[in-house]
N, C-alpha and C positions, 0 to 999 in steps of 0.2 A: 497515760490515764487508760490502760488497756483493763480497764474494768466499768462495772455499771457506776455511772455517776449520776449523783443528784442535783440538779441546781436550783438554790432556794435564794429569793431576795431577804436579807436582813435590814431592810427599813420598811418602806412605805409602799414599796412599788417601785418601778420605772430606773430601776438602777442598771438595766442592760443585761436581764437574762436572754434575750433572744440574741444579741450579738455572741454571747460567752457560750451558748448551745452552738450557733453556726460555727464559732472557732473550734470548739471540741469534734465538732462533725466534719471539719474540715482538716483536720491534724491527722485524725487516723480513722479507721471503718467504724461505723456504727450500725448494729443492726437495726435500729428504729431509735427514735424520739418518742417518749410516752409522757401523754400530759396527764397530771395527776391530782388536779382542783381546779375550781373555779371554770369559768365559762367563757362566753363570747365578749365578755369585757375586758380582758385580756389585748393590750398593744403592744407587741415584741418586734422591734424596728431592726430588720437586718438589712445591710448593704453589701453587695459583694463588689471583689477588687473590678469586676467587669463593668459596675455602674448599676446593678441590678438593686431595686430596692422593695422591700414589701412589708407591710406591718402585719405582723401575726395575731393573728385572734384566738381561732381555735386547730389550726395546723400548726403542726412543730415548727421550729426554727430550722432545721435540717434541711426543710422542703428544698427549698434552691440548689441544694446538694444531691438531691436525689434519694435522701434517706426516708423512708416510711414513718410516716404518725400513726400512733394507736391512741386512741383516746380512751381511757381506762372507765372502769365503773364510777370512779369519783368524781367524774368530769359533768356537768351541766351542759348537754348539748343542744344546740340551737340549729335546727337546721335551715332556717332562712337565714340567718349570718351566715353559716357555713358554705351553702350556695353562694352569695353575695362573694365571698372570700374566694372560693373557688373559681370564679370567672377571672381571676386576675393570676393565677397558677395553673400554668397548661400540664395538664395531666395529673394534677393534684388527687382526685378522686383514687385514682389506680395505686396511689400510695397510702391510703388512709384505709384503717379498721377502727372498729366501735363498739364497744363492748355493750351487748344487748340491755344490761341491766343501769347503764347510765340514764340519769334523768332526763326529760325532755325540758327544756324551755319554749314556751308558748308565748302570742302576742297576748293572750290574757294575763299571763304572768308579768309581762314588760307593763301593762295597761296599769295594772296594781300595783305594782314597784312603784311608777309616777306616782301615782295617784297620792300614794302613801307619804312619799316625801314632799310632795306639793303641801300636803296637811300637814305638815311638819313646821312650815314658815321659815321664820328664822332659826329655827331649833334642827336644822335637817342635820341627820347623821352622815350624807355624804351618800353619794351613789352613782354609778355608772347608768343607772336607768334601764338594764338590759334585762331584769326581770330576773338574775341570779339568785338572788336572796328570796324572792319570792318562792320560786321553785323550791329550795330547799325547805323553807318554812312549810308551803303547802305538804311535800313529802312526809314531814314529821306528822300531820294529823290525819293525812288519806293515804290508807294503803295500796290504793287504787290510782295513785298517780302515775301519769303518763311516763312513759320510758321508752328508751329507742326500740325495743324489741317489739312494741305495739305497733311500730311503723310498717311491719311486715304482715298484718292483717287490717285489710281496709276495715271489717265492722267491727273489730276491737277496739281501733284507731278511733272510729264517730262515736262508740261508746264513752271511751275516757275523756275525749275531747268534749263531749257534750255535757259530761258530769261537770268536767272542770269549769266549762263556761256557766253552769248554773250557780258554781262554787263562789265566782270570781267576778260575775256581772257582766254584762254586754261589750263589746268591741265593735269597732265600723267594719270589721272584715267577717266577711261571712263564713258559718261554720264549714260550709264545703268546700270553700277556696283552701282553706287553712289543710282540711282534711286530703285534700286532691295534693299540696304541696308538700305533706308530710309522707303521705304514700309515696309520693316519686322520690323523696329521699331513702325511704326504705328500700326501694327496688334500684336503688343507684348505687348506695354504699354497700361496704362489706361488713355486715353485722356478725359478730361473732361469740363467743361464749366466754366465761371467764378463764377457763385455760389458756384462751391465747396469749395473755400476759406471761404464764410461764413458758410457754412455747418462743415467745422472742426472746426471753431473757437467756434461754437454754442455748439459743442459737448464735450468739454474739454479743459484746458490750452494747449496751444500750444508754441514752441518757434519758433521765426523768427530766422534764421541763417544768418547774412550777409558775404559778400565777400569783400577783399581786405580790407581799412581803409579810415577812413574820411579824411586824407592829401592826398589823392588820389583822392577825389571826381572829377566828371568831371565839377563842376561847382565852387568849393569851394578850391580845390588842389592847386599844385605850377604848375600851368600852364605853358607849354606845357607837362609837366613828370606826366600826371595825366592818369585816365582809362575813358573809354565811359561807364560811369556807377554813377548812385547814390548810395554812398555808407553810406549816412549819414541815418536816421529815414524816411525820408520824403515817399520812397516806401511802409513801413510798416504803415505809418499815413495813406494813401491812402487804404491798405487793411484792416484796424482794427481801431475800433474806441477809446480803451482804452488798452493800454499796458504799462508795465514797461522797462523802459529804461536802458539797462545796458552797459556800456561803459568798453572795455576790453584794456590794456595797460601791458605790461612788465616792470620790473624794470631796464632795458635798453631798449634804443630805437634801433629800426633796420629798414633797408631800403633795397628793393633789386633794383639794378641798376642806371641809371642815374636821377638826379635832386638834389634840395639843400638839404644839411643832417648836420645842422651847429653843432649839438653835436656829430658828427662821428670822431671816435679816433682807429683806426688801431691798438694802444697799447692793448686794452682792451683785456684781455684772456677770451674770451669768446663763447669756440668752439660750433658750431651748429652741430647737430646729422641729422637734416632734412633738412638744408638750405646750400647751395653753390652756386657757379657761375653756369648760365645758359646760354645756345647758345644766347636767345632771352632778358630774363631779365638783365643780367649781372651778376657782383658781389655781393653778400650778403654783406652788411655795416652793423656795428655795433658802436654804440655811447653810451653816457651817458643818463641818464633818460633827455627827453627832457621836462619840464614842460610848456615852452614859447609856444611850438608846440601844446602839447596836450591841453591846456587850450583853444588854438584856436578851436582845433576841436569840443571840449565840446560845446562852445559857437557858432558855426555855426552848429553843428548838434541839435540845440535847446535846449541843456541840457540833462543830466542824472540824474537818480533816483537813480544809485549807479554803483559802478566799481568792476571789477575783476582784480585783481591783481595776473599776472603769473610770472613764474620764478626768486619767492623770495628767491629760494636758493642759484641764482646767486651772490648776495652781497657776503655772505660767500665765496664765491669760487673766487671771484675777488675782492681783497682789494681796488683797485685804482677807482672803479665805483661807480661816481657821479651822482647826480641830478643838473642838469642846471635849475636853477630858471629866468635867465634873458639873454639878447643879447647884444652884443657891436654893433651897428650897425652905420658906420660913425661918430665913436666917441663917438654917444648918446648910453646910458643904457635904454633897451627896456626890458618890461617884459609882454608886450600885444602885440599881433598883432592884428590890427584893421580889422575886417573882410569888404568887400567892399559889395557893391549892388549885390543882387541875379543875377547871369548871366553875370556877368560884367567880361568877362574874358580879358580885356585889363588890368582891376586894378588887376587879379589875375597874369597876366604876370609881371607888376611893382612888384608886392609883390614877386613874384620868383626872380627877379633881385635884389631886397633889400635882399634878403635871402641868395643869392650866395656871399654877401659882409660880412654878420654877422659872429661874433665868438660869442664862449661862454664867458657869464660874469661870475655872481657868479655861483660857483660850491661848493655845499655842501655834505657833507658825511650823510645821517639821521642815527640817531641812531635804528627808529622805520620805517621801510621802510613801511608798508601799512599804518599808521598813516600818514606818512608824503607826502604819494601820494595823501591821501583821502584831507589834507589840501591842498595842493596844487592844486589841481583840484576841490576842493569845493564840493566833494561828498562824501558819506560813501562807505567804503569798504565794498562788501558784500560776495565776496568770494575772498578766498586767495589761490594761487596755489602754492606747493611747490616740485612739479614734475607732471609727465605726465598722470598720472591716477586718476580717481575721488576719490582713496583713499588717495590722495596726496593733495586734496582740504578741504577748511574748509570752510563752507558757516557760515557767520556771523548773 
C-alpha cells in the first residue's frame, strides 16, 4: 500500500479506523495522516505493541508512530479539546498542522448543541454533545463564523467570538477566558494555507483518516439520526486526485445511541473495553453483521478498493454471532437498500421509517469470516484484524 489510502467506516462508527490507520503507519513510511471530516467527537483507540494506549480525537492515529497530523479544511477544530488531548501525547503539537480555513468549535456551540438535544426529550437524534453539528449549522447561515485563522489576530478573534456569543446565548465561561485560550492555540499550533495538503501529498504516501461512519453521513445516513459531516470519500476526492479506498467493518455491527439498527441483538455476548453508555450518545448497541446496510454504505460511498475487517476474534468468543444477508420489510424480503437522489433528506427520512419496520431476514454463520464478508460486500479483504495492536493485523 505505497500510495495514498483513505480509511472510511462502512457502518455507524466504532469499527476500528484508528487501529487500522496505526497498522498502515506501522507497515510502511507515511508522510502524514490527514483528518478530513468531523471533529472532537471522534474516539479512535490505538494500542501499541509496547502497551501504550491513546484514544485519538483530533490528532491522527499515526501519532504514536511519529507520523505527523494535518487537520484539513473539512475538520471542525476544537482548541480546548485539542489541548486536553495534547497533554497525553508528548510532542504532539510539533507533529501538527492545521488548515486556517477549518471551522472552530467553541463552548457556545457545545452549549447550544446540548440544549437542543435536551429539548428533543424522548425524540433525541443522537449526539456526542461536542457542538460539531452546531458549528456546521452556524457556518451555513453566518459568513463570519469563527475559523482557525481568526486565532492569529486577537482583535478579530474577539470580534467573531463576541458575535457568536450574541447569536447563541450566554455560557458560564467569560468571553475573555475563551479569547485567551484560543489565542494561545493560535500562537502554539502551525496554521497553514490550503496548499499545504497538496504539498504533503506530493512528498510521500499519506493516510486519510475518517471519522464516524457512512451510515451516519449527513446526506446518505438514516435521517435525522445522522451527523453534520460528510463521512464518505467525497471530501478526500476534493483534496486528492488518486487514492485507494479502504472500507472498515467489524465482524459484528455496532451503533451508539438512537436510530434504526435492524440486526441489533442485546443477547450477543460481546463486551466492549472502550465503548459504553454516554450521557449524550446514549447506549452502545451491538448486533449481527449487517451485510445489507454495509452494502448500501459501499454503494453510496462510491465503492471501495478493499476492506479491513476488525474483531475477527469475536466469532470464536460468540457462537451465536451471525451475518444478516437480507431484511424483511412489510413482509417483503430485501437484500438491497436503494440509494435515493443525493441530498434528498425527504427520501432518507422515508428510508429511516422503513428501517424501523425492518427485521433480520436470512442469518448465516460463515465458516470463513473474512472470505464471506469480502463476498457479501463485493471487495477483497486487505487487512484482517484479530486484536488491538498492529501485530494482531494481517495485511493480505
